[in-house]
C-alpha positions as CSV (number, residue, x, y, z in Angstrom):
1,L,19.9,20.5,9.2
2,A,24.4,20.9,9.2
3,F,26.9,22.4,11.8
4,A,30.4,22.9,12.0
5,V,32.0,21.1,15.5
6,T,36.0,20.8,16.3
7,D,38.1,17.9,16.8
8,Y,37.9,18.6,20.8
9,K,34.2,18.2,20.3
10,V,33.7,15.2,19.0
11,Q,36.5,13.0,21.0
12,G,34.7,10.7,22.4
13,K,31.7,10.7,20.2
14,T,30.8,7.9,17.6
15,L,29.8,9.5,14.2
16,D,27.0,8.2,12.1
17,Y,27.7,10.5,9.1
18,F,30.6,13.4,8.7
19,I,31.8,15.6,6.5
20,V,35.7,16.8,6.9
21,S,37.1,19.4,5.2
22,L,40.5,19.4,3.9
23,G,41.1,21.7,1.9
24,K,44.3,24.6,2.3
25,R,43.5,27.0,4.8
26,G,44.0,31.0,3.4
27,A,46.7,33.0,4.9
28,G,45.9,33.6,8.9
29,V,44.1,31.1,10.1
30,Y,44.5,29.6,13.0
31,P,44.8,26.9,14.2
32,K,46.5,25.4,12.1
33,L,45.6,21.5,11.3
34,K,48.3,18.9,13.3
35,L,48.3,14.8,12.7
36,V,46.3,14.0,15.8
37,D,44.0,16.6,14.5
38,L,42.8,15.0,11.8
39,H,43.3,11.6,13.0
40,V,40.5,12.7,16.2
41,L,38.3,13.9,13.3
42,V,38.2,10.8,10.6
43,S,37.9,8.2,13.5
44,R,34.5,8.9,14.3
45,V,32.3,8.2,11.6
46,R,31.2,4.4,12.3
47,L,31.6,3.1,8.6
48,G,34.0,4.5,5.9
49,A,31.6,4.9,3.8
50,R,30.0,7.4,5.5
51,L,33.1,10.0,5.4
52,F,33.3,12.7,3.0
53,V,36.3,14.8,2.4
54,I,34.7,18.4,1.0
55,G,37.4,21.4,0.0
56,L,40.5,19.3,-1.4
57,N,41.6,19.5,-4.1
58,P,44.3,16.9,-5.2
59,D,46.6,18.7,-7.3
60,D,47.2,21.0,-3.6
61,V,48.0,19.1,-0.8
62,D,51.2,18.9,-0.1
63,H,49.6,21.0,3.4
64,L,48.9,16.8,4.5
65,R,51.7,15.6,3.4
66,Q,53.1,18.1,6.3
67,L,51.9,16.7,8.6
68,R,53.7,14.4,11.3
69,P,53.3,13.5,14.5
70,S,54.4,14.9,17.5
71,E,57.2,14.5,19.7
72,V,55.6,14.7,22.8
73,L,53.5,11.6,20.7
74,G,57.2,9.8,20.3
75,I,57.6,10.1,23.8
76,W,54.7,8.6,25.3
77,E,55.0,5.6,22.8
78,H,58.7,5.4,24.0
79,G,57.9,5.1,27.6
80,Y,55.4,2.4,27.2
81,N,56.6,-1.5,28.0
82,Q,55.1,-3.3,25.8
83,I,56.1,-6.3,28.5
84,T,54.5,-5.0,31.7
85,E,51.9,-3.3,30.0
86,M,52.9,0.0,31.7
87,W,54.5,3.5,31.4
88,E,57.8,3.9,32.4
89,P,58.8,7.2,33.1
90,E,62.4,6.5,32.7
91,L,61.6,4.8,29.3
92,A,60.3,8.5,27.9
93,A,62.9,10.5,29.6
94,A,65.8,8.0,28.5
95,Y,63.8,8.7,24.9
96,A,63.0,12.4,24.9
97,A,67.4,13.0,25.5
98,E,68.3,11.2,22.4
């Protein structure tokens, strides 16, 4: 028995086994994979040994090397004050203005 799920569907779930297809998508296939999507997908399984990657040609991984964190994530990270353990909009705005 097998089925397909999206990264949105597995958020907050913990899975015993997970198979993820990371092969290069054809032209016109959307949505494109983003780094945050990849993180959600690979972090859902209990043990790394039970995460299986299929469809990936080791000689053709440029599409994965091009993945970058979103700008919004950077703004959020810089808005968090580790001393007060609070998110401060002023810090985020200062970072975004750079």
